[in-house]
MMTF fields as JSON, N, C-alpha, C and O atoms, coordinates in Angstrom:
{
  "mmtfVersion": "1.0.0",
  "mmtfProducer": "UNKNOWN",
  "numBonds": 311,
  "numAtoms": 312,
  "numGroups": 78,
  "numChains": 1,
  "numModels": 1,
  "chainsPerModel": [1],
  "groupsPerChain": [78],
  "chainIdList": ["A"],
  "bondAtomList": [4, 2, 8, 6, 12, 10, 16, 14, 20, 18, 24, 22, 28, 26, 32, 30, 36, 34, 40, 38, 44, 42, 48, 46, 52, 50, 56, 54, 60, 58, 64, 62, 68, 66, 72, 70, 76, 74, 80, 78, 84, 82, 88, 86, 92, 90, 96, 94, 100, 98, 104, 102, 108, 106, 112, 110, 116, 114, 120, 118, 124, 122, 128, 126, 132, 130, 136, 134, 140, 138, 144, 142, 148, 146, 152, 150, 156, 154, 160, 158, 164, 162, 168, 166, 172, 170, 176, 174, 180, 178, 184, 182, 188, 186, 192, 190, 196, 194, 200, 198, 204, 202, 208, 206, 212, 210, 216, 214, 220, 218, 224, 222, 228, 226, 232, 230, 236, 234, 240, 238, 244, 242, 248, 246, 252, 250, 256, 254, 260, 258, 264, 262, 268, 266, 272, 270, 276, 274, 280, 278, 284, 282, 288, 286, 292, 290, 296, 294, 300, 298, 304, 302, 308, 306],
  "bondOrderList": [1, 1, 1, 1, 1, 1, 1, 1, 1, 1, 1, 1, 1, 1, 1, 1, 1, 1, 1, 1, 1, 1, 1, 1, 1, 1, 1, 1, 1, 1, 1, 1, 1, 1, 1, 1, 1, 1, 1, 1, 1, 1, 1, 1, 1, 1, 1, 1, 1, 1, 1, 1, 1, 1, 1, 1, 1, 1, 1, 1, 1, 1, 1, 1, 1, 1, 1, 1, 1, 1, 1, 1, 1, 1, 1, 1, 1],
  "groupList": [{"groupName": "UNK", "atomNameList": ["N", "CA", "C", "O"], "elementList": ["N", "C", "C", "O"], "formalChargeList": [0, 0, 0, 0], "bondAtomList": [1, 0, 2, 1, 3, 2], "bondOrderList": [1, 1, 2], "singleLetterCode": "X", "chemCompType": "L-PEPTIDE LINKING"}],
  "groupTypeList": [0, 0, 0, 0, 0, 0, 0, 0, 0, 0, 0, 0, 0, 0, 0, 0, 0, 0, 0, 0, 0, 0, 0, 0, 0, 0, 0, 0, 0, 0, 0, 0, 0, 0, 0, 0, 0, 0, 0, 0, 0, 0, 0, 0, 0, 0, 0, 0, 0, 0, 0, 0, 0, 0, 0, 0, 0, 0, 0, 0, 0, 0, 0, 0, 0, 0, 0, 0, 0, 0, 0, 0, 0, 0, 0, 0, 0, 0],
  "groupIdList": [1, 2, 3, 4, 5, 6, 7, 8, 9, 10, 11, 12, 13, 14, 15, 16, 17, 18, 19, 20, 21, 22, 23, 24, 25, 26, 27, 28, 29, 30, 31, 32, 33, 34, 35, 36, 37, 38, 39, 40, 41, 42, 43, 44, 45, 46, 47, 48, 49, 50, 51, 52, 53, 54, 55, 56, 57, 58, 59, 60, 61, 62, 63, 64, 65, 66, 67, 68, 69, 70, 71, 72, 73, 74, 75, 76, 77, 78],
  "secStructList": [7, 2, 2, 2, 2, 2, 2, 2, 2, 2, 2, 2, 2, 2, 2, 2, 2, 2, 2, 2, 2, 2, 2, 2, 2, 2, 2, 2, 2, 2, 2, 2, 2, 2, 2, 2, 2, 2, 2, 2, 2, 2, 2, 2, 2, 2, 2, 2, 2, 2, 0, 0, 0, 0, 0, 7, 7, 6, 6, 7, 7, 2, 2, 2, 2, 2, 2, 2, 2, 2, 2, 2, 2, 2, 2, 2, 2, 7],
  "xCoordList": [148.296, 146.963, 146.858, 146.493, 147.175, 147.018, 148.078, 147.759, 149.201, 150.204, 149.72, 149.983, 149.074, 148.77, 147.553, 147.454, 146.721, 145.83, 146.401, 145.896, 147.448, 148.167, 148.895, 148.967, 149.428, 150.165, 149.146, 149.526, 147.997, 147.037, 146.568, 146.426, 146.355, 145.834, 146.958, 146.732, 148.143, 149.423, 149.368, 149.393, 149.288, 149.372, 148.052, 148.267, 146.957, 145.76, 146.179, 146.039, 146.708, 147.039, 148.098, 148.018, 149.102, 150.226, 149.69, 149.999, 148.824, 148.189, 147.562, 147.784, 146.612, 145.902, 146.807, 146.465, 147.839, 148.898, 149.573, 149.762, 149.973, 150.652, 149.682, 150.001, 148.608, 147.519, 147.28, 147.119, 147.272, 146.89, 148.058, 147.912, 149.162, 150.495, 150.582, 150.864, 150.309, 150.329, 149.371, 149.743, 148.116, 147.221, 147.575, 147.337, 148.163, 148.842, 149.995, 150.078, 150.822, 151.94, 151.436, 151.975, 150.434, 149.894, 149.355, 149.541, 148.688, 148.027, 149.167, 149.148, 150.073, 151.131, 151.949, 152.343, 152.217, 152.977, 152.25, 152.792, 150.825, 150.006, 149.808, 149.749, 149.683, 149.359, 150.785, 150.774, 151.812, 153.252, 153.425, 153.891, 153.026, 153.225, 152.394, 152.86, 151.172, 150.264, 150.864, 150.889, 151.326, 151.936, 153.077, 153.193, 153.927, 155.174, 154.793, 155.285, 153.937, 153.424, 152.816, 153.099, 151.947, 151.617, 152.652, 152.681, 153.513, 154.642, 155.444, 155.659, 155.931, 156.622, 156.058, 156.664, 154.76, 153.977, 153.842, 153.963, 153.604, 153.526, 154.889, 154.865, 156.118, 157.342, 157.621, 158.071, 157.311, 157.415, 156.626, 157.134, 155.337, 154.575, 155.357, 155.554, 155.716, 156.322, 157.71, 157.967, 158.552, 159.808, 159.379, 159.855, 158.581, 158.149, 157.615, 157.946, 156.802, 156.285, 157.583, 157.707, 158.535, 159.802, 160.521, 160.89, 160.629, 161.589, 160.9, 161.546, 159.52, 158.801, 158.78, 158.923, 158.607, 158.805, 159.935, 159.922, 161.017, 162.337, 163.512, 164.467, 163.327, 164.586, 164.264, 165.21, 163.141, 162.935, 163.198, 162.921, 163.683, 163.903, 162.683, 161.874, 162.755, 161.536, 161.349, 162.296, 160.157, 159.613, 160.321, 160.357, 160.838, 161.486, 160.554, 160.014, 160.322, 159.542, 160.373, 161.577, 159.578, 160.223, 161.105, 162.084, 160.768, 161.795, 162.945, 164.057, 162.818, 164.108, 165.057, 166.271, 164.395, 165.119, 165.808, 166.946, 165.116, 165.782, 167.048, 168.106, 166.805, 167.886, 169.018, 170.157, 168.808, 169.919, 170.513, 171.696, 169.74, 170.393, 171.193, 172.272, 170.723, 171.609, 172.789, 173.802, 172.881, 173.919, 174.958, 176.161, 174.447, 175.249, 176.08, 177.277, 175.136, 175.884, 176.839, 177.777, 176.642, 177.767, 179.037, 180.122, 178.923, 180.112, 180.796, 182.022, 179.918, 180.673, 181.499, 182.544, 180.952, 181.679, 183.075, 183.908, 183.256, 184.544, 185.542, 186.641],
  "yCoordList": [-155.535, -155.28, -153.769, -153.259, -153.048, -151.636, -151.001, -150.123, -151.571, -151.195, -151.602, -150.806, -152.689, -152.923, -151.891, -151.511, -151.498, -150.536, -149.231, -148.542, -148.796, -147.543, -147.584, -146.638, -148.886, -149.112, -149.008, -148.469, -149.478, -149.487, -147.923, -147.432, -147.235, -145.825, -145.126, -144.33, -145.341, -144.513, -144.756, -143.814, -146.111, -146.483, -145.731, -145.393, -145.541, -144.834, -143.399, -142.845, -142.781, -141.374, -141.17, -140.2, -142.033, -141.933, -141.832, -140.967, -142.915, -143.14, -141.921, -141.424, -141.301, -140.175, -138.927, -138.168, -138.727, -137.666, -137.7, -136.679, -139.03, -139.148, -138.896, -138.198, -139.443, -139.057, -137.534, -137.034, -136.854, -135.497, -134.911, -134.237, -135.183, -134.625, -134.86, -133.961, -136.175, -136.458, -135.572, -135.096, -135.389, -134.476, -133.086, -132.368, -132.695, -131.283, -131.019, -130.052, -132.074, -132.149, -132.239, -131.555, -133.033, -133.18, -131.867, -131.482, -131.16, -129.785, -128.93, -128.321, -128.818, -127.676, -128.012, -127.104, -129.21, -129.505, -129.223, -128.727, -129.622, -129.403, -128.061, -127.713, -127.141, -125.836, -125.276, -124.457, -125.582, -125.192, -125.398, -124.571, -126.54, -126.901, -126.035, -125.43, -125.96, -125.064, -123.635, -123.118, -123.113, -121.844, -121.754, -120.893, -122.762, -122.94, -122.971, -122.158, -123.904, -123.955, -122.66, -122.294, -121.911, -120.69, -119.649, -119.038, -119.426, -118.588, -118.824, -117.858, -120.087, -120.565, -120.302, -119.904, -120.598, -120.376, -119.007, -118.704, -118.153, -116.634, -115.982, -115.073, -116.533, -116.252, -116.536, -115.683, -117.913, -118.251, -117.467, -117.221, -117.096, -116.331, -114.913, -114.488, -114.349, -113.111, -113.163, -112.382, -114.172, -114.4, -114.667, -113.991, -115.545, -115.718, -114.419, -114.123, -113.63, -112.416, -111.364, -110.639, -111.409, -110.595, -111.045, -110.292, -112.35, -112.977, -112.73, -112.487, -112.796, -112.689, -111.22, -111.019, -110.395, -108.912, -108.333, -107.422, -108.659, -107.985, -108.781, -108.257, -110.056, -110.774, -111.796, -112.486, -111.92, -112.781, -112.165, -110.971, -112.779, -112.106, -112.643, -113.495, -111.873, -112.223, -113.742, -114.447, -114.236, -115.482, -116.46, -117.649, -116.119, -117.078, -117.241, -116.244, -118.478, -118.711, -118.4, -118.143, -118.463, -118.149, -119.009, -118.677, -120.326, -121.432, -121.276, -121.368, -121.029, -120.825, -119.758, -119.93, -118.613, -117.464, -117.807, -117.416, -118.498, -118.987, -119.802, -119.578, -120.92, -121.641, -120.93, -121.284, -119.882, -119.096, -118.135, -117.812, -117.663, -117.044, -117.851, -117.432, -119.107, -119.953, -120.349, -120.464, -120.574, -120.904, -119.806, -120.063, -118.504, -117.321, -117.181, -116.905, -117.445, -117.244, -118.275, -118.05, -119.452, -120.553, -120.18, -120.397, -119.604, -118.981, -117.911, -117.855, -117.012, -115.964, -116.342, -115.755, -117.469, -118.196, -118.834, -119.042, -119.096, -119.846, -119.017, -119.424],
  "zCoordList": [107.774, 107.0, 106.874, 105.815, 107.945, 107.838, 106.619, 105.817, 106.689, 105.797, 104.386, 103.485, 104.081, 102.735, 102.326, 101.16, 103.248, 102.868, 102.593, 101.706, 103.29, 102.984, 101.564, 100.779, 101.383, 100.197, 98.938, 97.899, 99.052, 97.952, 97.711, 96.592, 98.941, 98.773, 98.161, 97.25, 98.567, 98.014, 96.551, 95.758, 96.137, 94.66, 93.777, 92.613, 94.276, 93.714, 93.516, 92.426, 94.6, 94.605, 93.576, 92.822, 93.492, 92.609, 91.082, 90.261, 90.905, 89.543, 89.141, 88.037, 90.174, 89.824, 89.494, 88.588, 90.143, 90.041, 88.713, 88.051, 88.294, 87.161, 85.97, 85.007, 86.084, 85.059, 84.848, 83.735, 85.999, 85.926, 85.172, 84.152, 85.69, 85.108, 83.575, 82.783, 83.216, 81.809, 80.918, 79.846, 81.442, 80.732, 80.689, 79.718, 81.775, 81.693, 80.59, 79.833, 80.692, 79.788, 78.411, 77.542, 78.121, 76.67, 76.227, 75.073, 77.104, 76.83, 76.513, 75.443, 77.241, 77.187, 75.985, 75.254, 75.748, 74.455, 73.163, 72.175, 73.254, 72.127, 71.76, 70.581, 72.894, 72.597, 72.144, 71.225, 72.613, 72.069, 70.667, 69.882, 70.4, 68.87, 68.047, 67.082, 68.403, 67.716, 67.388, 66.271, 68.527, 68.536, 67.567, 66.695, 67.821, 67.018, 65.472, 64.69, 65.094, 63.583, 63.051, 61.911, 63.869, 63.509, 63.268, 62.2, 64.238, 64.116, 62.857, 62.126, 62.518, 61.608, 60.261, 59.266, 60.395, 59.059, 58.664, 57.477, 59.539, 59.444, 58.894, 58.064, 59.437, 58.994, 57.579, 56.814, 57.194, 55.998, 54.867, 53.773, 55.229, 54.357, 54.0, 52.862, 55.111, 54.921, 54.092, 53.176, 54.533, 53.725, 52.248, 51.336, 52.051, 50.464, 49.848, 48.7, 50.567, 49.856, 49.671, 48.684, 50.803, 50.553, 49.191, 48.291, 49.238, 48.128, 46.811, 45.792, 46.84, 45.716, 45.02, 43.814, 45.859, 45.622, 45.364, 44.536, 45.916, 45.844, 45.209, 44.635, 45.377, 45.014, 43.75, 43.37, 43.154, 42.032, 40.748, 40.641, 39.762, 38.347, 37.627, 37.996, 36.404, 35.521, 35.362, 35.011, 35.615, 35.191, 36.267, 35.948, 37.4, 38.348, 39.502, 39.98, 39.999, 41.101, 42.403, 42.421, 43.426, 44.676, 45.152, 45.82, 44.792, 45.406, 44.565, 45.084, 43.199, 42.483, 42.97, 43.073, 43.27, 43.818, 45.192, 45.448, 45.99, 47.241, 47.04, 47.627, 46.018, 45.686, 45.104, 45.411, 44.228, 43.762, 44.75, 44.65, 45.699, 46.857, 47.664, 48.082, 47.957, 48.791, 48.074, 48.763, 46.903, 45.93, 45.867, 45.909, 45.758, 45.826, 47.149, 47.237, 48.214, 49.435, 49.753, 50.518, 49.178, 49.379, 48.698, 49.237, 47.486, 46.799, 47.646, 47.741, 48.296, 49.021, 50.171, 50.453, 50.925, 51.989, 51.659, 52.541, 50.498, 50.006, 49.885, 49.509]
}
């Protein structure tokens, strides 16, 4: 009888510990994802501004300039 009470108490403690861990994990992962998205978004803005200012030709979009640069870099590698 005493053993079953201990087992039940242990299970309750385990459930609460796992639940608390899961909440912490979700919070940490969620915050990391937000930070990562912010950093990547900021980098992309800076990259696009640089390409727009220094690497685009007349009438060329940023995406076209990036594609042209990738294509040119592929030729250099060969």
